[in-house]
N, C-alpha and C positions, 0 to 999 in steps of 0.2 A: 504494500500500500504506500509505504513513504520511504524516503531514503535516511535510515539511521534514525528512526522515528521523527523526522521533520518534514514541515510542510513545505517550507520555503528557506533558503537563505541570504541575507541582505548583508552584502559587503563582508561575506564569511560568518556571521550572525545568524545563529540557528533561530526560527520560530518552531517551537515543539509541536507535535500533534495534542499534548495535553491541553494548550492555549486553545487550539480550535476546539476541542469537545466542551472546553468550560465555556466558551463564547458563541459556539453556534445555539444554545437555546434564546440568545438574546435577538437573534436575527431570524427564527423561525417560529416564534411565537411561544416559546416554550416547550418546543418537541425537543427532545434531549437526541444527539448522535448515537446510532445504534451499531454501526458498520464498523468493523475491524479490517476488512478484506477488500473492500472495494469503493473507491469515490463516488460511484454512481448512488449508493446509499441505499442499495434494495431494501433492506432490515428495516431502515429509518422510514424509508417509505411505508413498508407495510405496517408499522407501529400507526404511523399516521391515519392510513385507511380503516386500521380497527378501531380508531375512535370517531369514524364517521358513522355511527350505527343507521342502518335502512340503506345505506346508500351500497348500489350494487359494484363490485370491485373494478369492474370495467368503465363505469362512468368516475369511480372516486380517484383511480390510479392516475389519470394524467393531472389531477389537481394538486394530488400528494407531491408527483413525481416533480412538478416544477417548482411547488414549493421548498422542496428539499433543495432542489438545483440551486433557486434562487437564495437561499439562505447560505448555502454553501460557498456561492461566489460571493455575497455581502461580507460572510465572515472573513474569509481569507484576505478581501479589499482590507476590510476594517486593522488587521492585525498587521498587514503590510505595512500601511499606511502610518500607524501607531509607531512601528519602528522606525521607518523615516526618520518622524518626528524625534523622536529620542535620540536618535543616534547623531541628527544634525546639532541638537541642541548639546548634548555634549560634547562636540567637535568645535563649538564656537563658543563655548564658556553661558549658555543659556539656559542650563538644566535647571529645574526648579530647586532653590534651597529646602533643606529640613524645616525651615520655619513657615516658608511657604505650603510645602507639603501637608504641614498641620494644619494650618489655616484652611486651606482646601477642602481636607477630608472633615473638618469641624463643621465646616458650612454643609457640606455633602449630608453630613450626618444629621443635622438641624434640619436639612430640608425633608429627609428619609423620613424622621420623625414625625413632621407635619404632615406630608403627603401620605405616608402610610406606603403600603405594596408588600410583596412577600419578602419575608428576611433574607432569604438566599440572592435576592438581586442586589441585596444592599453591597456587596463587594462590586458587582460591575457599575453601579450608581457611583461608586468612589472613583473606581478606575476611569469612567468616562468623565468625570469632574477633572481629575488631575489631567487626563489628556487634553481638554479644552484651557484649562489654565498651562499647559505648557504651550499649546498653540498660540495662545495669545501672547505669552512672553516671547516668544519667539519670532513671532509677525513685530511686535514692537522693538523689538531689537534690530531686526532687518529695514524696516519701513518706515519705523517711528511710529508714536503713538498719534491716534487721531486728533487733529488741532480743534480747538472750539471754532465751528461754523462761523463765518464771519456774517454780519448784520444782512447783507445784500442775498446771500445764501439761503439765510434762513427765510427772510421776505419772500424771495422766488418759492421756496417749498409751502411756505402759507397760502399764497396768492394761488400756486397751481394745484392745491389741496383743499379749497374753501369748504367743500362739502363734510370732510373729514372734522371740520371745527365747528360746525352746526351744533346747536343745543336745542332738542325736539321741547316742545310743551310738557310740562310734567305737574305732578300735584304732591304733596306731601301728605299722607294720610294716616289716621288712625284706623286699626281694621280688626275685627274678630272674624275668624273663618273656623265653620263648623261642619259637621257631616249631614244633619239633620234639621228639618223646619222647626220643630217643638224645640230643639237645643238652640236654634237660632231667635226666636222669642223669649227664651228665657234670658238671652246673651242680650237682646235689645233692650229689655225690661232692665238688666244690670245696667248698663252703661247710661242710662238715664238718673239712675240714682247712685251708683258709685263713681270712683275714679277707674276712669279706661284702663290704666296699666293693670290695678286688679281684676276688673273683669276680663281683658286679655289674656293675664295667665292662668285665669280660671276657667276660661271655656274654649279659647282659639286653638287650632292645632296647627296653626302657621308658625314657623322658627320666630317670626318677628313677635310673636306674645310675649319672649324674654326681654324685648325691648319695649314693652306697654303697647305693641300691635302697631309702631310707627314702621311705615316703609315709603319707598316714593313709586307712583306709577308714571310712565311717560308714555306719550302718544306712539312713539316708533315701536316699542317693545310688549307694549300689554296685549293681552289677548281683548279682541274686540268685544266681547260681551263686559268686561272688566272695565275696559278702557270707555265704554260709552255712557257706564254707570259713573264711573268718578267723575267724569268731565262735564256730566250734566247736572251733579249733586251742589246745591249752595255750600257756601264756607259754614262753618262753626255750627254745623247742624247733623245730628247724627242721623243716617239714612239707611234703611234695609227693615228687614233684611231682603235680598235678591239674591238669585240662583246664579252660580257662575260653575259651568259644569257638574260637577258631581257634589259641589259644595256650597255653603249658604253664607253670605257676608253682610257684616254690618258695618259701616265705614262713617268717618267724620272726614270731612276736608279741613287741613290745617292750613296750609299755605298753597298760593297759587302761582307757580314759576311759567313766566310767559316763554315762547319759543324765541330763541336767539342766536347768539355768535360768539364764541370764545375769543377775545381780543388776541391780536399779536402779542400783544404785552403779555398776556396771561399764557398764552400757548408758547412762549418762544423758550422756556426751560425745557417743555418736552420736544421741542423742534430740534432744539441743539442736542437733546440726547439721542434722536433717534436720526439724525443726522452723522454722529459719531458711530453710533451702532452699524449704519450702511457703510461707513468706511471701514470699519474694523473689520465686516464679513467680506469685503473686495481684498483688503489685505490679507487674510486668510485664504481667500481665494487663490492670491497671489503667490502664497507661500505652498501651497498644494500643488501649484505649477512647478515651482521652483524645486521642489523636493522630487517631484516626478521626474524631471529634466536630470537631477544629479545620481537618484539612486535606482531608476527603473534599470538602467544597462547592469547593475551590480545586483540585479535583484533574477535570485534562478528560484521558479518554483517546480514542484516535483509534478510528474506526468499525471494527468487527472486534474490538477488544480490551478493550470495555467489562466490567470484572470487577465482578461484584454486591458491594457494601458496600466499594467501594474508589473507584470513577469517581463523579463527581459525578452523572452519565448514567444509573448502574446503578442495577439496584433494592435 
């Protein structure tokens, strides 16, 4: 299957099969690599087919075979690309320092704790974060950090994307949402005699109940049924119950916000950030092309894993 347990070498540095097996599930949607004898992966394809109950083998095989093939190519592409990156960073003195690695790992762990996800994916998320940080550091060293955009560039972006800075009409409301009409009538009676926050926490099934029922409804995104009721209601007067899909709502309009546009002055900070991010992405694309130019001729892939534009013997 491989030459001495490797899938490729980059300038003499081996990329072991163990790395391929560890990263393959990342690109296959959790499907583990099963095959140790053939890079076409017939056993992996068979496992994929068994996970598709009720689908006849002849119908499932092409889909699974394509999935395994694409995941195999993307895994090899990722491993070669990250090897290029780390080799070059070491050669020009741009490798992440231990303190930088610790900071990246700490932030990755915090994101993992917030967003959740399988525990087994934690190390891959950490490794991806380290690769991203290494790529940005290398791009900064070679091409420089993205400069703060000029006033003219920011103004040009604002004028060319005016629709993105539009603000739809919206209303701040307090709401209680319940499942049945009887509960809705009890909640409506409660808000006329009690504090809204107390009634919302007592009756409402909406997450906003923890904030006393406060939420913002705008004309652009709200359900048509809810939008019609909210924008027809008078200010500072309980309205309802009325039905929205399979729930009943009682609302009070607290504030009316007419449609408008975010001014250039207010949007400048976000425009500058966006333009810097775009410049950084262009620099990373340039870095990728430069690494390919330098290291592709030095990259040898084993038979069956020759990836176009990555391996010296690929197209």
